[in-house]
C-alpha positions in Angstrom: 20.1 -1.1 -53.3 17.7 -2.5 -50.8 15.7 -0.1 -48.7 17.1 0.8 -45.3 15.8 -1.5 -42.5 15.8 -0.3 -38.9 15.5 -3.0 -36.2 13.8 -1.3 -33.3 13.0 -2.0 -29.7 11.8 0.0 -26.7 11.7 -0.3 -23.0 8.9 1.4 -21.0 7.7 2.2 -17.5 4.9 -0.3 -17.8 2.7 -2.2 -20.1 -0.1 0.2 -21.1 0.3 3.7 -22.6 -3.4 4.2 -21.9 -2.5 4.1 -18.2 0.1 6.8 -18.7 3.1 4.7 -19.1 6.0 6.1 -21.1 9.0 5.0 -23.2 12.3 5.1 -21.3 14.7 3.7 -23.9 14.8 3.5 -27.7 17.3 1.2 -29.4 17.7 0.9 -33.2 20.3 -0.8 -35.5 20.4 0.0 -39.2 20.7 -2.6 -42.0 21.3 -1.9 -45.7 21.4 -4.9 -48.1 21.1 -7.2 -45.1 24.3 -5.8 -43.6 24.6 -4.0 -40.3 26.0 -0.6 -41.0 26.9 0.5 -37.4 24.7 3.6 -37.8 22.7 3.0 -34.7 20.3 5.1 -32.7 20.2 4.7 -28.9 18.6 7.0 -26.3 17.5 6.7 -22.7 14.6 9.0 -21.8 13.2 10.8 -18.7 9.5 9.7 -18.6 8.3 12.2 -15.9 6.7 9.4 -14.0 7.7 6.5 -11.8 8.7 3.1 -13.4 6.7 0.1 -12.2 8.7 -2.2 -10.1 7.8 -5.2 -12.3 9.2 -3.3 -15.3 12.5 -2.5 -13.4 12.8 -6.2 -12.7 12.6 -6.9 -16.5 15.0 -4.2 -17.8 16.9 -3.0 -14.7 16.4 0.7 -15.6 15.8 2.8 -12.5 14.1 6.2 -11.9 17.4 7.5 -10.5 19.3 6.5 -13.7 16.9 8.4 -15.9 16.8 11.6 -13.7 19.2 13.6 -16.0 18.2 12.0 -19.3 16.4 14.0 -22.1 12.7 13.8 -22.7 11.1 12.3 -25.9 10.3 15.8 -27.1 14.0 16.6 -27.0 15.0 13.8 -29.3 12.0 13.2 -31.5 13.3 15.3 -34.4 16.5 13.3 -34.6 14.6 10.0 -34.1 12.1 10.7 -36.9 14.8 11.8 -39.3 16.7 8.6 -38.5 13.7 6.3 -39.3 12.0 8.2 -42.0 11.5 6.2 -45.2 12.9 3.0 -43.7 11.3 -0.3 -42.9 11.0 -0.8 -39.2 11.6 -4.4 -38.0 10.0 -4.9 -34.6 9.1 -8.0 -32.6 5.5 -7.6 -31.4 5.2 -4.3 -33.3 1.8 -3.2 -31.9 3.4 -2.8 -28.4 6.3 -0.5 -29.6 4.4 1.3 -32.3 1.6 1.9 -29.8 4.0 3.5 -27.3 5.7 5.6 -30.0 2.4 6.9 -31.3 1.4 7.7 -27.8 4.5 9.7 -27.3 3.9 11.5 -30.6 0.3 12.4 -29.5 1.6 13.9 -26.3 3.7 16.5 -28.3 2.2 19.9 -29.2 0.8 20.3 -32.6 -0.4 17.6 -35.0 2.1 14.8 -35.2 1.7 12.1 -37.9 1.5 8.5 -36.7 4.5 6.3 -37.2 3.2 4.2 -40.1 3.0 7.4 -42.2 6.7 8.0 -41.7 8.0 4.4 -42.4 6.8 0.9 -43.0 6.6 -1.6 -40.2 7.3 -5.4 -40.3 6.4 -7.5 -37.3 8.7 -10.5 -36.8 6.3 -12.0 -34.3 3.7 -12.3 -37.0 6.4 -13.8 -39.3 7.5 -16.3 -36.6 3.9 -17.5 -35.9 3.4 -18.2 -39.6 6.7 -20.0 -39.9 6.4 -21.9 -36.6 2.7 -22.3 -35.8 1.8 -23.7 -32.4 5.3 -23.0 -31.0 6.7 -20.4 -28.7 7.9 -17.4 -30.6 9.4 -15.1 -28.0 12.7 -13.5 -28.9 14.4 -16.0 -26.5 12.6 -18.9 -28.0 13.7 -17.8 -31.5 17.3 -17.4 -30.4 17.2 -21.0 -29.2 15.5 -22.2 -32.4 18.1 -20.5 -34.6 21.1 -21.2 -32.4 21.8 -17.5 -31.8 23.8 -16.8 -28.6 21.9 -14.5 -26.3 23.6 -15.6 -23.1 24.7 -12.0 -22.4 21.0 -11.0 -22.2 20.5 -11.2 -18.4 18.1 -8.2 -18.6 16.1 -6.7 -21.4 17.6 -3.6 -23.1 16.4 -1.8 -26.2 19.7 -1.7 -28.1 20.8 -5.2 -27.1 17.4 -6.7 -28.0 17.5 -4.8 -31.4 20.9 -6.3 -32.1 19.6 -9.8 -31.2 16.5 -9.3 -33.3 18.6 -8.3 -36.3 20.4 -11.7 -36.1 17.0 -13.5 -35.7 15.5 -11.7 -38.6 18.5 -12.5 -40.9 18.1 -16.2 -40.0 14.4 -16.1 -40.5 14.6 -14.6 -43.9 17.8 -16.1 -45.3 19.4 -18.6 -43.0 19.0 -22.4 -43.5 17.9 -24.2 -40.4 19.3 -27.7 -39.9 16.8 -30.5 -40.5 15.9 -32.5 -37.4 14.4 -36.0 -37.2 13.3 -35.5 -33.6 9.5 -35.5 -33.5 9.4 -34.6 -29.9 8.2 -31.1 -30.7 10.8 -29.3 -28.5 12.0 -25.8 -28.9 15.3 -26.8 -30.4 13.8 -28.8 -33.4 15.7 -26.7 -35.9 19.0 -25.0 -35.4 20.3 -22.3 -37.8 23.9 -21.6 -38.7 25.5 -18.9 -36.6 25.6 -15.6 -38.4 29.0 -14.1 -39.3 28.7 -10.4 -39.7 30.7 -8.8 -42.4 32.5 -5.5 -41.7 30.9 -2.8 -43.8 34.4 -1.2 -44.1 36.2 -4.3 -45.1 38.6 -4.0 -48.2 37.2 -5.0 -51.6 38.0 -8.5 -52.8 41.1 -8.7 -54.9 40.5 -9.9 -58.5 43.3 -12.1 -59.9 43.3 -12.1 -63.7 44.5 -15.2 -65.6 48.0 -14.9 -67.1 48.7 -15.3 -70.9 50.1 -18.8 -70.3 47.0 -19.8 -68.3 44.7 -18.5 -71.1 46.7 -20.4 -73.7 46.4 -23.6 -71.7 42.6 -22.9 -71.3 42.2 -22.6 -75.1 44.1 -25.8 -75.6 41.8 -27.6 -73.2 38.7 -26.2 -75.1 40.2 -27.5 -78.4 40.4 -31.0 -76.9 36.8 -30.8 -75.6 35.5 -29.5 -78.9 37.4 -32.3 -80.8 36.1 -35.0 -78.5 32.5 -33.7 -78.7 32.6 -33.4 -82.5 32.3 -29.6 -82.4 29.9 -27.4 -80.4 31.9 -26.8 -77.2 29.5 -25.0 -74.8 32.3 -23.1 -73.1 33.5 -21.7 -76.4 30.1 -20.6 -77.4 29.7 -18.8 -74.1 33.0 -16.9 -74.7 31.8 -15.6 -78.0 29.7 -12.4 -78.1 26.0 -12.6 -79.1 25.8 -11.8 -82.8 22.0 -11.9 -83.1 
């Protein structure tokens, strides 16, 4: 089985933890074997400081909304248990990892940094290597891979994590459509839309061949072997290895 992958995003009170800014939302979605499991982690947090107005305009989270929410110290044990041993997938990882490590340093005692708890993969670094010289924001990647993000009027940690999961799947396994347009626009390649499979879907039904069908199959192989002068490949494949 593939290792657990956790697609993670955060929202914050501002841009710099060195200026005392804090995390106000953590959103995570879990993938196992490239399939979303539905085992998500989502938490709003009371930052004990005012949110910059510029940040509110980006994510729409207000000081009043967070007034009764838990603090990072209240949820850190559950959060670390959730991500431990997984591979974190983050767009512009230094930003989110920097804020998370800042929150950990504010806790009493010696708290290990995030990269000692799990691995981190930065999709922004991946995108820059795959699409050099182009815009590689999450919105730009959605456009490039034809992922619908029209419901993203404001940033939100869980919503952005769900969108990034789709982007990551397209970046690592989806086939983009070839384009003959040399104009260099943002839509030069468009991926197929992702159809998520329900993790709880019933197993595929296996229909065995009937006796009559097997008889007809053997008769067909007889004709192939006779026409080829012996040495029917299909018949050799059906025989066990005797070496």
